C-alpha positions as CSV (number, residue, x, y, z in Angstrom):
1,M,95.3,113.4,118.1
2,K,97.9,113.2,120.8
3,K,97.6,110.1,122.3
4,T,101.6,109.5,124.1
5,A,100.1,110.0,127.9
6,T,96.9,107.4,127.1
7,V,99.6,104.8,125.8
8,L,101.8,105.1,128.2
9,A,99.7,105.0,130.8
10,A,98.1,101.9,129.3
11,L,101.8,99.8,129.2
12,A,102.1,100.9,132.7
13,L,98.8,99.1,133.8
14,S,100.1,95.9,131.4
15,G,103.3,95.6,132.8
16,V,104.7,96.4,129.4
17,L,106.4,99.9,130.7
18,A,109.4,99.5,133.3
19,I,110.5,103.1,134.2
20,S,114.2,102.2,134.5
21,G,116.0,105.2,132.7
22,C,119.0,103.9,130.8
23,A,119.4,100.8,133.2
24,K,120.1,97.1,132.0
25,D,117.1,95.1,131.6
26,T,118.7,92.0,132.2
27,T,115.1,90.2,131.9
28,G,114.3,91.2,128.4
29,T,110.5,92.4,129.7
30,G,111.1,96.5,130.1
31,G,112.3,97.0,126.5
32,A,114.6,99.4,128.2
33,T,117.8,100.1,125.7
34,T,120.8,99.2,127.3
35,P,123.8,101.9,127.6
36,A,126.3,100.1,125.4
37,A,123.6,100.0,122.6
38,S,122.8,103.9,123.3
39,S,126.5,104.5,123.1
40,A,126.6,102.9,119.6
41,A,123.9,105.4,118.6
42,A,125.5,108.3,120.5
43,K,128.7,107.7,118.3
44,Y,127.0,108.2,115.0
45,L,125.4,111.4,116.3
46,S,128.3,112.5,117.6
47,D,130.4,111.8,114.8
48,A,127.8,113.8,112.4
49,G,127.7,116.7,114.9
50,V,124.3,116.4,116.1
51,S,123.1,118.1,119.2
52,T,120.6,115.5,121.4
53,P,118.6,115.1,122.4
54,V,117.1,114.7,118.9
55,T,113.5,115.7,118.6
56,I,111.4,112.9,116.7
57,N,107.9,113.1,115.5
58,L,106.9,109.9,115.2
59,Q,103.6,109.2,113.6
60,Y,101.4,105.7,114.1
61,N,98.1,104.5,113.1
62,P,95.6,103.2,115.8
63,D,93.3,101.4,114.0
64,H,94.5,99.9,110.0
65,Y,97.5,97.6,111.8
66,G,95.5,96.5,115.0
67,S,95.1,98.1,118.4
68,S,98.4,96.7,119.6
69,S,100.1,99.8,118.0
70,D,99.5,101.7,120.7
71,Q,101.8,99.6,122.7
72,E,104.4,98.7,119.9
73,Y,104.8,102.4,119.5
74,G,104.5,103.6,122.9
75,L,107.0,100.9,123.8
76,I,109.6,102.5,120.7
77,K,109.1,105.7,122.2
78,Q,110.0,104.6,125.4
79,Q,113.3,102.5,124.0
80,L,114.4,105.6,122.3
81,E,114.0,107.9,124.9
82,A,115.8,105.8,127.4
83,T,119.1,106.4,125.6
84,G,119.1,109.9,126.5
85,L,119.6,110.8,123.3
86,F,116.1,111.5,121.9
87,T,112.7,113.3,122.8
88,V,109.6,111.3,120.9
89,N,106.5,113.4,120.1
90,L,104.2,110.7,120.1
91,Q,101.0,110.9,117.8
92,S,98.3,108.8,116.2
93,T,95.9,109.6,113.2
94,E,92.8,107.4,112.5
95,W,93.3,105.3,108.9
96,V,91.4,107.8,106.9
97,T,93.1,110.7,107.3
98,Y,96.5,108.9,107.9
99,S,96.3,107.3,104.3
100,Q,96.1,110.7,103.0
101,E,98.2,112.9,105.0
102,R,101.2,110.5,105.3
103,T,102.0,111.0,101.0
104,K,101.9,114.7,101.4
105,D,105.0,115.3,103.6
106,A,102.7,115.6,106.8
107,Y,104.9,112.8,109.2
108,P,108.9,113.2,109.2
109,V,108.5,109.6,110.8
110,F,105.8,107.3,110.8
111,Q,104.8,103.9,111.0
112,M,103.5,101.2,108.2
113,G,102.6,97.6,107.1
114,W,102.8,96.0,104.2
115,F,101.0,92.7,102.8
116,P,102.4,91.5,99.5
117,D,100.8,91.5,96.4
118,F,102.8,88.3,95.3
119,P,105.3,85.7,96.5
120,D,108.5,87.4,94.8
121,A,111.0,89.4,96.8
122,D,111.0,92.3,94.6
123,N,107.4,93.2,95.8
124,Y,109.7,94.2,98.7
125,L,111.9,97.0,96.6
126,T,110.2,98.0,93.5
127,P,107.1,99.4,95.0
128,F,109.1,101.1,98.2
129,F,112.2,102.2,96.6
130,A,112.4,102.5,92.9
131,A,110.6,105.5,91.1
132,N,107.1,106.2,91.3
133,N,107.4,104.3,94.7
134,F,104.2,104.8,97.1
135,L,105.7,105.7,100.0
136,K,106.7,108.9,98.4
137,V,109.0,110.1,101.1
138,H,111.5,111.3,98.6
139,F,114.1,108.5,98.6
140,E,114.5,108.1,95.4
141,E,115.5,111.6,94.7
142,T,118.6,110.8,97.3
143,D,122.0,109.6,96.1
144,A,121.7,106.4,97.4
145,G,118.1,106.2,96.0
146,K,119.6,107.2,92.3
147,A,122.1,104.5,93.0
148,I,119.6,101.5,94.2
149,G,117.0,102.0,91.7
150,P,119.1,101.0,88.7
151,M,120.0,98.0,91.1
152,I,116.6,97.2,91.2
153,Q,115.7,97.3,87.7
154,A,118.2,94.9,87.0
155,E,117.3,92.3,89.4
156,V,113.8,92.3,88.4
157,T,115.0,91.6,84.4
158,E,117.7,89.1,85.6
159,T,117.0,85.6,84.0
160,D,119.7,84.3,86.3
161,A,118.2,82.7,89.4
162,A,121.4,82.5,91.6
163,K,122.7,85.8,89.9
164,R,119.2,87.2,90.3
165,Q,119.3,86.3,94.4
166,A,123.0,87.8,94.9
167,A,121.6,91.3,93.6
168,I,118.1,90.8,95.9
169,E,121.0,90.5,98.2
170,D,123.1,93.4,97.6
171,I,120.3,95.3,97.4
172,Q,119.5,94.8,101.0
173,K,122.7,95.8,102.1
174,S,122.6,99.2,100.0
175,L,119.2,99.8,101.7
176,A,120.6,99.1,105.0
177,E,123.6,101.5,104.3
178,A,120.8,104.3,103.5
179,L,117.9,103.2,105.7
180,P,115.0,104.7,104.1
181,T,113.1,102.7,106.2
182,L,113.5,100.6,109.3
183,P,112.5,96.9,109.3
184,L,110.8,95.6,112.7
185,L,108.3,92.8,112.6
186,Q,107.0,89.9,110.4
187,G,104.1,88.2,110.9
188,S,102.0,85.5,110.9
189,Q,98.4,84.9,109.4
190,W,95.6,84.5,111.6
191,A,91.7,83.5,111.3
192,V,89.2,82.3,113.5
193,T,86.5,80.4,112.9
194,R,83.4,78.3,114.2
195,A,84.9,75.1,115.0
196,N,82.5,73.0,112.3
197,M,84.3,75.3,109.5
198,T,86.2,74.5,106.4
199,G,87.8,75.3,103.5
200,V,89.4,77.9,105.2
201,H,92.5,79.2,103.0
202,L,95.2,81.8,103.8
203,M,96.6,83.6,100.6
204,I,100.1,83.9,99.9
205,S,99.6,87.8,99.6
206,D,97.7,87.7,103.2
207,E,94.1,87.8,102.0
208,L,91.4,85.3,103.2
209,A,90.0,83.3,100.2
210,F,86.0,83.5,100.1
211,T,85.0,81.0,97.4
212,T,85.7,77.6,99.6
213,L,84.4,79.0,102.7
214,T,82.3,76.0,103.7
215,S,80.0,75.0,106.9
216,P,78.2,72.2,107.2
217,D,74.9,73.9,108.7
218,K,74.7,77.5,106.7
219,T,75.2,78.5,103.4
220,D,75.1,82.2,104.3
221,I,78.5,82.9,105.8
222,I,79.4,86.2,108.0
223,I,83.2,87.4,107.6
224,G,84.3,90.2,110.4
225,T,87.3,92.2,110.5
226,T,88.7,96.0,111.5
227,D,90.3,96.2,108.2
228,K,88.7,99.5,106.6
229,T,88.4,100.1,103.2
230,V,89.5,103.2,101.0
231,T,87.5,102.4,98.2
232,I,87.0,99.9,95.5
233,D,88.0,101.7,92.6
234,P,91.1,100.1,91.9
235,A,92.8,103.2,90.5
236,G,92.4,104.9,94.0
237,S,93.2,102.0,96.7
238,Y,96.4,100.0,97.8
239,D,95.6,98.7,100.7
240,H,94.8,95.1,102.2
241,G,91.0,96.1,103.1
242,S,90.1,97.0,100.0
243,L,91.7,94.8,98.0
244,M,90.0,92.2,100.3
245,L,86.9,93.3,98.7
246,E,88.1,93.7,95.0
247,T,89.5,90.4,94.8
248,Q,86.1,89.2,95.2
249,V,84.0,91.2,92.5
250,Y,86.9,91.9,90.4
251,Q,88.3,89.8,87.3
252,F,91.8,89.6,87.0
253,L,94.2,88.3,83.9
254,V,95.3,86.2,86.3
255,N,95.2,85.2,89.8
256,F,96.2,82.9,92.5
257,K,94.3,80.4,93.3
258,P,94.4,79.1,97.2
259,G,98.0,77.4,97.9
260,D,99.5,78.3,94.5
261,T,102.5,80.7,94.5
262,A,102.6,80.8,90.3
263,P,99.5,82.7,89.3
264,T,96.7,80.8,86.8
265,P,95.0,82.2,84.1
266,D,91.6,84.2,85.3
267,A,90.0,86.1,82.4
268,A,92.8,85.5,80.4
269,D,93.0,81.9,78.7
270,K,97.0,82.2,78.2
271,C,99.4,84.3,79.0
272,D,103.2,84.6,77.9
273,F,106.4,86.3,76.5
274,S,105.8,87.1,72.5
275,A,108.7,88.7,72.6
276,P,111.6,90.0,75.2
277,T,109.7,93.3,75.9
278,V,106.0,92.3,74.9
279,Y,103.9,90.3,77.7
280,T,100.8,88.9,75.4
281,C,97.4,87.7,77.0
282,T,94.6,86.1,75.1
283,L,91.1,86.1,76.8
284,K,88.9,83.5,77.2
285,P,86.0,84.2,74.9
286,G,82.7,85.6,75.6
287,L,83.3,87.1,79.0
288,K,80.8,89.3,80.3
289,F,80.1,91.9,83.6
290,A,77.3,91.2,85.7
291,N,75.5,94.0,84.2
292,G,75.6,92.7,81.0
293,D,78.4,94.6,79.5
294,D,81.2,92.3,77.3
295,L,84.5,92.0,78.5
296,T,86.9,92.7,76.1
297,S,90.8,93.6,75.5
298,S,89.8,97.2,75.3
299,D,88.2,96.8,79.4
300,V,91.9,95.6,80.0
301,K,93.3,98.5,78.3
302,F,91.3,101.2,79.7
303,S,92.0,99.4,83.8
304,F,95.7,99.9,83.0
305,D,95.5,103.1,81.2
306,R,93.7,104.6,84.0
307,I,95.5,103.7,86.8
308,I,98.3,104.9,85.5
309,K,96.6,108.4,84.0
310,I,95.0,109.0,87.6
311,N,98.3,107.9,89.5
312,D,96.4,108.6,92.7
313,D,98.5,108.9,95.9
314,N,96.8,105.8,97.6
315,G,97.0,103.9,93.9
316,P,98.6,100.8,93.1
317,S,100.5,103.1,89.6
318,S,103.8,102.3,91.3
319,L,103.3,98.4,90.5
320,L,103.3,99.4,86.8
321,G,106.6,100.9,86.5
322,N,107.7,98.8,83.8
323,L,104.4,99.0,81.5
324,D,105.8,101.3,78.5
325,S,102.0,101.2,76.8
326,I,99.6,98.5,75.9
327,D,98.1,97.8,72.5
328,T,94.9,95.7,71.6
329,P,95.0,93.9,68.1
330,D,92.0,92.6,68.5
331,P,89.2,92.0,71.4
332,L,90.8,89.2,72.7
333,T,94.5,89.8,72.6
334,V,96.5,92.2,75.0
335,N,99.8,93.3,74.6
336,F,101.5,94.8,77.3
337,N,104.7,97.0,75.8
338,L,107.8,96.7,78.8
339,K,110.4,99.2,79.4
340,E,112.5,96.6,80.4
341,A,112.9,93.2,78.6
342,N,112.5,90.2,80.6
343,D,110.6,91.3,83.5
344,Q,110.7,88.2,86.0
345,T,107.6,89.8,88.2
346,F,104.9,91.2,85.5
347,A,103.2,88.0,85.1
348,Q,102.8,88.3,89.3
349,V,101.8,92.1,88.7
350,L,98.8,91.3,86.9
351,A,97.5,89.8,89.8
352,T,97.9,92.4,92.1
353,S,95.7,96.0,92.9
354,A,97.1,96.9,89.9
355,G,95.4,94.1,88.1
356,P,91.5,94.0,88.5
357,I,89.5,94.6,85.2
358,V,87.1,97.6,85.4
359,D,84.2,98.1,82.9
360,E,84.8,101.0,80.9
361,Q,81.3,101.7,80.5
362,V,81.3,102.2,84.1
363,M,84.4,104.0,85.3
364,S,86.0,107.2,85.1
365,P,89.0,107.4,82.7
366,D,90.9,110.0,84.5
367,A,89.3,110.1,88.2
368,L,88.1,108.3,90.5
369,T,84.6,107.0,90.4
370,P,82.5,106.6,93.6
371,D,82.1,103.2,95.7
372,N,78.1,103.5,95.4
373,D,78.0,104.4,91.3
374,I,80.3,101.1,90.9
375,V,78.1,98.7,92.9
376,A,75.0,100.6,91.5
377,K,76.3,99.8,87.8
378,Q,77.7,96.3,88.7
379,G,80.7,96.2,86.7
380,F,82.0,93.6,88.1
381,S,83.2,90.0,86.2
382,G,84.9,87.9,89.6
383,P,83.4,85.7,91.8
384,Y,80.9,87.7,93.2
385,T,78.9,90.5,92.7
386,F,77.4,93.3,95.6
387,K,73.9,92.7,96.7
388,T,74.5,95.7,99.3
389,Y,77.1,98.1,100.1
390,N,77.7,100.3,102.9
391,F,80.9,101.6,102.9
392,N,83.4,100.3,105.9
393,D,80.1,99.0,107.6
394,T,78.3,95.8,105.9
395,A,78.5,94.4,102.2
396,V,76.7,91.6,101.6
397,L,78.3,89.5,98.4
398,V,76.5,87.2,96.3
399,P,78.0,84.4,93.5
400,Y,78.1,85.4,90.0
401,A,76.6,83.2,87.8
402,G,78.3,84.2,84.9
403,Y,81.6,84.2,86.4
404,N,84.0,82.4,84.1
405,G,87.9,82.4,85.8
406,G,90.6,80.5,87.0
407,L,89.1,80.3,90.5
408,D,86.6,78.4,92.3
409,K,82.9,79.1,92.1
410,P,81.8,80.1,95.7
411,A,80.4,77.6,97.8
412,Q,78.0,79.7,99.7
413,T,74.2,81.7,98.3
414,S,75.8,84.9,100.1
415,I,78.9,86.4,102.1
416,T,78.3,89.2,104.7
417,Y,81.3,91.1,105.6
418,K,81.1,93.3,108.5
419,T,83.6,95.9,109.5
420,F,84.1,96.0,113.2
421,T,85.3,99.4,114.9
422,D,87.9,96.9,117.1
423,A,89.4,93.9,117.9
424,S,87.4,93.2,121.2
425,N,84.1,93.8,119.8
426,L,85.4,91.1,116.6
427,R,86.6,88.8,119.2
428,L,83.1,88.7,121.5
429,S,81.2,88.5,118.1
430,I,83.2,85.0,116.9
431,S,83.0,83.9,120.6
432,N,79.6,84.3,120.7
433,G,78.9,82.8,117.0
434,D,77.4,86.2,115.8
435,I,79.9,85.8,112.8
436,D,81.7,82.8,111.0
437,V,84.6,84.1,110.4
438,A,87.1,86.7,112.0
439,Y,89.9,87.8,110.0
440,R,92.0,90.7,111.2
441,S,93.0,92.3,113.2
442,L,92.7,90.1,116.5
443,T,95.1,91.2,119.5
444,P,97.6,88.8,120.2
445,T,95.6,88.1,123.8
446,D,92.6,88.0,121.4
447,I,94.0,85.1,119.7
448,T,95.6,83.3,122.7
449,T,92.1,83.6,124.5
450,L,90.3,81.8,121.5
451,Q,92.8,79.1,121.2
452,A,91.6,77.7,124.6
453,D,87.9,78.1,123.2
454,S,86.0,74.8,121.9
455,N,83.5,76.5,120.2
456,V,85.8,78.2,117.8
457,K,89.2,76.9,115.4
458,V,92.3,79.4,115.1
459,W,93.6,79.0,111.8
460,Q,97.6,80.3,111.4
461,D,99.9,80.2,108.3
462,K,103.0,81.7,107.3
463,G,102.8,85.3,106.4
464,G,104.9,88.3,104.1
465,E,103.4,90.9,106.0
466,I,106.0,93.2,107.8
467,R,106.0,96.4,109.9
468,Y,108.2,98.9,109.6
469,I,108.7,102.5,110.1
470,V,109.4,105.1,107.4
471,F,111.9,108.4,107.1
472,N,110.6,111.2,105.1
473,M,114.0,112.2,103.8
474,N,113.0,115.8,103.6
475,T,111.0,116.5,106.8
476,M,112.8,113.8,109.0
477,P,113.0,113.8,112.0
478,D,110.8,116.5,113.6
479,G,109.8,118.6,110.3
480,T,112.1,121.3,110.3
481,S,115.2,121.4,108.0
482,N,117.5,122.2,110.8
483,Y,119.8,118.7,109.8
484,T,122.0,118.3,106.7
485,D,121.4,114.9,104.7
486,A,124.3,113.4,106.4
487,Q,122.9,114.0,109.8
488,K,119.6,113.0,108.8
489,L,121.5,109.3,108.4
490,A,123.2,109.4,111.5
491,I,119.9,110.0,113.4
492,R,118.5,106.9,111.0
493,Q,121.5,105.1,112.1
494,A,121.0,106.2,115.4
495,I,117.4,104.8,115.7
496,A,118.1,101.5,114.3
497,S,120.8,100.7,117.2
498,S,118.0,101.9,119.8
499,V,114.9,100.0,119.0
500,D,115.1,96.4,120.5
501,R,112.6,94.3,118.0
502,D,113.0,91.4,119.9
503,A,111.7,93.0,123.3
504,I,108.7,94.1,121.0
505,S,107.9,90.7,119.4
506,Q,108.1,89.3,122.6
507,N,106.2,92.3,125.2
508,V,103.6,93.5,122.6
509,Y,103.0,90.6,120.6
510,K,103.8,87.7,122.7
511,G,105.8,86.2,119.7
512,Q,102.9,86.4,116.8
513,Y,105.2,88.7,115.2
514,T,108.9,87.9,114.9
515,P,111.8,90.0,114.5
516,L,112.5,91.5,111.2
517,C,115.9,92.3,109.9
518,S,116.3,93.3,106.6
519,Y,114.1,94.7,103.7
520,V,112.9,91.3,102.1
521,P,111.7,89.0,105.1
522,D,112.3,85.2,105.9
523,G,110.8,82.5,103.2
524,F,111.5,84.9,100.5
525,V,114.3,84.3,98.0
526,G,117.0,86.8,98.9
527,A,116.2,87.6,102.2
528,T,119.3,88.5,104.9
529,K,119.9,90.4,108.5
530,A,121.2,93.2,106.4
531,V,119.9,95.9,108.8
532,C,120.7,93.8,112.4
533,D,123.8,92.8,111.1
534,M,124.8,96.8,110.7
535,Y,123.1,98.0,113.3
536,P,123.1,95.3,116.2
537,L,122.1,96.1,119.9
538,D,124.9,95.7,122.2
539,K,123.4,93.3,125.2
């Protein structure tokens, strides 16, 4: 659905949009790109023989990344067009469709966001840019992508910490030169609870820990969110909304406890390298799924094998690029045979979207299993099971008495998980006491308002969430084949030289998202400012 007129009208009403052509914005509130910045962008285009204005078909999502995406991408359109170098066709698509179409070359240039799977810098490199990556925009097929792939592989297996950090920095410089994506913003984590709630832990991978939530006056906790679920079948989901539920009901070999940056054994009794290319996990004895089925090494092998076999466009198979095969010498032993030795991230990968252990008697080995079938057959061994489940509406989770893992046992008798259609209703529900916890995605204005509300408590923690623009190497910038690869690069460079992150941060997000200047965000080993250094805005 075309939304350009609506977005720009909303921006004008909010005071974000300043119709000023190419006039320099000395206040920092208008967001218009300065003539100096546009001249730097113009040189990239003229040197490559690109005629202007360049048409850009820019797609964004209005519901998955929060309602402020409308303003964010309206402002980006304004900044690009203010240079006189671009004409931007801005369109939006709801997440249910967006998540499918963006992997099928439908969008030449589009919005994406990311929540880290684990606290290692490689989680911002391998899933994005190595072979079989989840972006599926053909970067790995380019000359730059073919060169960066081995660099990433070498970084993952480097055991010397200083050398690994230097390699991560070098990769970001190479990525900045190629610009397969344009980093924009880094976010904090926010949750809002009733004022008397305790046990609130915001996880490093940007999930809310359910098991520790407590209230002095009730044990049936209600959590509200605007996040949508794609599916609770781990083979078909690699998104924040789906993982939020999967983390509660599935067990993992290892998992992250609240506040920890190193994984803890969950279904496993222990995990470690038994050889440079063999990572071995030994299961706890006597594990069972909620339906009574035994959980053995066969289920673990089945869980990982089906993710790779199904290889769903929206699944997490890209996380398993270094996995060659799995063997199970006995019911409690799992050997992961790796393609490359000394993988410094593999233990953490086991705690990601690729790691839920499913019941091989419940799930199809070669196709996604419908959510209602999964719930009906109760193939869960995590801290909770589902009592009821209504897709992207309301789910009720109850503690699984047979859970034997590394996380805390649930502190409640039930969790009701409600999906809201928009942030305004979510804010009203937490203000009115209709829900106990609001987690994702309240607007910056909502958070500011709630901070002054004595009936609630606002929780904040550092986060690894990032926002960025993705370029389809085949179809950018407008879905035609009118440009050479060199010209496409020049267009990406011109865009990078024209987008003002500071204006987006302040005008749209009130500083709650901060400018992101490279591929690995602040707080992670190897973070740099490679993109901003290479493509500065002249002010």
